[in-house]
N, C-alpha and C positions, 0 to 999 in steps of 0.2 A: 837661467840667470841665477847668480849667487851673490848675495850681499853679505860680506863677513866683516866684523869689526876686528881690525888687525892693528893693535896699538901696543906700544911699550910703555912701561911706567916711567922710563927715562928717555924721552924723545931727544933726537939730535938737536943741538942748540941752533936757534935761528941765525945767530951771529956768524955761524960757520960759513965760509966762502964756498959757494957751490963750485964743482969742478968745471973746468973749461970744456965746452962741448967740442966734438970733433977730435976727441982723444980716444984712447983704447980703454979709458975708465968707463966701462959699460954701466948705465943705470940699472940694467938687469942684474948685474953682479952685485951692485950695492943693495938692490931690493932684496935679493936672495939672502944677503947678510942680515938684513932686517928681519926677514922671515925666519931665519935660523934662530934669532933671538926670541922671536915670537913663540917658536916651538917650546923653548925653555920656559917662557912665561906660562904657556898653556899647561905644561906639565905641573907647574906649581899651582895651578888653578887660578891664575891671576887674570885670565882672559876668558870671555864667553862669546863665541861667534853667533851671529844671528842669521838665519836663512831668509831668503826673500819672501817666504810665505809667512814670516812673522814668528816662526818657531826657532828652535835651536838647531845648529848644525853640529853633528857629533864629530868628535876628534878622536878617532880610534888610535890608541897608543900614543896620544899626544901629537899627532901629525896635523899640521895646519894646512888646510886646502889651498891657501894662498900660495904656498910653495909650488904646487902643481900648476897653478894659473900662470905665475910669473916666469917659471923656468923656460917655457916655450914662447914667451912673448917677444914679438918683434916690434910692437907698437904699444906705447902707453899713452893714454889720454886722460888728462886731468880735467875734471868737471866739477860743477857745483849746482845746487838747486836754485842759485840766483840766476842761472841762464834761463832765457825764455823757453817755455815748454817746446816751442817749435824747433828751436836750435838743438835742444837736448834730445828731442825725439829723433831728429834727422841723424844725429851722430850715433845714437844707440841702434837705430835701424840699419845704418850703414855697416855696423860691426856685427850684425846678427849672423851667426854661423861661422864667424872667423875666430878660431880659438887662439890665434896669435895676437889678438887685440885685447887689452885689459884697460878698464876704466878705474880711475882712482877718485875717491871722495876724501876730503880732509876730515869730515865728521858727519854727524847725523843731523837731519833737518829738525830743528827745534829740540835737539838731543833726544829724538824719539826714533828708535830703530824701526818700529812698525810703520810709522808715518813715512819714513824715508823709503822703505820697501814698497809701500803702496803707491807713492809718487812715481818711483821708477817703473813699476809695473804699468801704471796708467800711461806714461809718456812713451813707453816702449811698445805699447800694444800687446802686452804679454798674453792676455786672454785670447787674442786673435791668432796667436802663433804657438799654441801649447805643444804642438808636435815638432817644433823646430828648435834647434839649439839657441839658447838665449845669450845676450851679451853678458860678459863677466864684469861685475862691479864690486870693488873692494874698498873698504875704508882703511886708508893707510896714511895717517897724518905725517908720519916721518918722511914720506916721499915729498910732500909739499914743503916741509922744512928743509929737507936736503937740497932741493933745487930751487928754493926761494920762490915758490909758485904762490902768488897772491891774486892773480887775475887769470881767468879761464875763458875759453878752453886753451889748453896747451897740449900739443902733440909732440911726443918724443919718439923717434923712430931710428932703427938700426939700418944704415944705408947698405944697399946690396953691393955698392961699389967698393967701399973700404971697410965695411962692417964696423964703422964707428957710429956713435949715436949723435943725432942732431935734433934741434928743437925749433918748433914753429909756434909762436904765440898768436892767438886769435885766428886759428886756422878756419878757413871757410868750410872745409870738409876734411875728413881723415884721408880720403883718397888724394886730394890735391896736395896736402902736406907731405904725405909719404912719397908721392910722385916727384915733387920738387926735390926732396932730400935724396931720393934714388938717382935723380938727374944731376946731382952735384951742387944744388943750391944750398948754401950754408944756412945756419940758424938765422931766423929773421922774425919780424913782427908783421902780421898781415891780418886784416879783418877786425871785427869788433871783439872786445873782451868785457867780462863782467867780474866784479870783485867776488872773491870766495866768501860765501855767507856763513857756512857752517863753522862752528867753533872747533878748534883742534881737539879731537876726541881724547888724545893722550893727556892734554891739559885739563880737560873736563874731568877725567878719571882722577887725576892727581889732586885737583881742587876738592873733589868730593871726599877723597881719602883724608885730606888735611882738615876739612870741615866736619868730618864725621865725629860724633861724640863717642869716642872709644871707651871712656869711663862708664858711660851709661850702658854701653853694650856689655862690658865686663860685669856690671851689676846685674843686668838681665840674665846673662849666662850663668852667673853664680846662683841667682835665685832659682833659675830653672833646674839647675843641678841639685840644689838643696831640696826643692819641691819633689823632685823625682826620688831622692834618697829618703825624704820624710815619708813619702807614700809607701814605698817598698811594696811588699805583698802581704797585707795584714791577714792574720789568722785569728779566729775567735779564741778566747781563753778557755782552756779545758775545764769543764765543770766536774768531770769525774775521771777516774782512771780507766783507760781502755787499752786493749792490746789486739792488734790484727796484723796479718801478713800480706805482702804484696809480691806478686810474681813479676820480676823484671825481665823474664825471658821473652825473646821474639822469635818468630818463625819466618824464614826467608821465603817470600812469595815466588821467587824465580831464581834461576841459576845465576851465580856471579862468576864471571870469567875475567882473566887478565887480557892484556892487549893482544896476546898471541892465541887467544881462544882456549887456553887451559882452564879447566874447571877449578875454581877456588872454593866456592861454597855451593852445594847442590840445593835445588829447590826443595823446600820442606824441612831443611835443617833447622834444628832448634838451638838457639844460642842464649846462654844465660851469663851475663857479665859477672855475677856473683860467684859462679863456680869457676870462672877463669881467673879473675883478679881479686875477688873479695871486695869488701866495703873499705873505701879509703880510710885509713886510721882506725879501722875496726868499729867506728861509731860515728854517727852524725847527730849533732845536737841543734835543735831549733828552738829559739826563745824570743820572747818579746823584750827588748832591752829597756823598755820603760817600766817594767814590773820588777821590783827589787827581789821578790820571792823567786821569780824565774832566774834571775841572775845568780842567786844562791844555789839553785838547783843545777845550773850549768856548771858552776864551780865544782860541785859534788860529782857530777857525772864525768867531767873531764879529768878529775883526779883518778878515776877508774880507767878512763880511756885517754891517756895523756897525748896520744897521737891523733885523736879524733878531729873532726871538722866541726866548725861552729858557724851557724847561720843565724842572722837576726831578721825579724820580720819587717823592720823599718829602721831608719836612722834616728838614734837618740844619743846625742853627744856624750852626756854623762854616763848613760848605761853602757855604751860601746867602750868608753874609756875604762870603766870598772871591769868589764869582761876581759878586755885586753890585758890590763894589769893583773887581774886575779888568776887568769888561766895561762897567760903567755902566748895565747893564740889570737891572731887577728881575725875578727869576725868577717864573714862575707854576707852580702845582702841577698836575701832570699828572692827568687824570681818565680814567675808564674809557671815556667817550664818545669822547675823542680817540684813545685807544689803538685802539678798535674801528674808528673811521672811517678812520684813517690806517694801519691794519693794522700797528701797531708790534710788533716781535718782541723787541727787545733794546736795551740802552743801552751806549754812547752811539750816538745816531742823528742824522744830518744829513738834513734834508728840504729839497729844492729842487724847482723846477718845470722841466719840459722837454717841449716839443711837446704841451702840454695835459695832461700826466700828472704825477702826484706821484712824484718820485724819492726813494726812501728808501735811505740808505747806513748800514749798521751797521759800525762799525770796532772791532776789538779794541783795547782801551785801550793807549796807548803814551805814554811820557813826553814825547816830542818833539811830540806833537800829531798831525801827519800829516793829509793830505787824500786 
């Protein structure tokens, strides 16, 4: 069994006149058109399908599983949780193992996907038939709007006689409805019907979008970004001048080969990025932008290395502006990966390369800059 929420942000208007049944305008074709639009929505991240187990159903490459369900469907059954469990159970049981029968819901029971899935599992005897193919149930409010379905059950079936689709409202069973249609009995009303209880899921989503406080969301997002920038990766202030080297070389633990099996890099090969490409801009400067003395030192260092890279330990608006205007270089935010890779211990730090090694100098802040 699969329960998937399949809804568009722009549902078909209810005022639209449904097509006359008994024509070549196949509901299956129309549903496929809806499904194709769903695929586009999924690629944009606008939809999230829910599996019958209460978890998410993956959409590899943006493919909607409803397309596979509907493509081979010969019978579509519109249902609602307003139907007595006995009636609902009988129809679901009747369709067990029939991959050409698809059930449609207009929405979720109490707008709760998990509750809907559990209800369907309960009335279908899911746990008693774990090894058997389960009925296919999809949430497709557009289909209800397209064919003006407000009372259920409704069975729509492709006749084997003329391959046109006909409709039976209040069907006593799926078999009786499809048998009558195949025998040439045209669309009719028969048996009990119940009003569709679930809210149109597309309308629910649209209403939620309209009511959502987007300004508050923007404020929260901006604050979260500011907090992240403010935190950065703090380094302690250098209390004394130090100088140490870091070996950035790596040894390959195994052979590296291309797709044809040709050896690219042999196991045990030593690779040092500094001997191959050198240090970007010949120098890297790391400073605390809230310390005016470190800003002065950065200006001095970058006069000597005008193509150097500049990192700040956290975001400080005034300090970053001063660094940008004074050096002409846009600072980058220091992250923990760089700190670990370069073994940074304090700020300010000046990083250069010498004899294939990274040279890290930490200097106690001084107004005159100093080298």
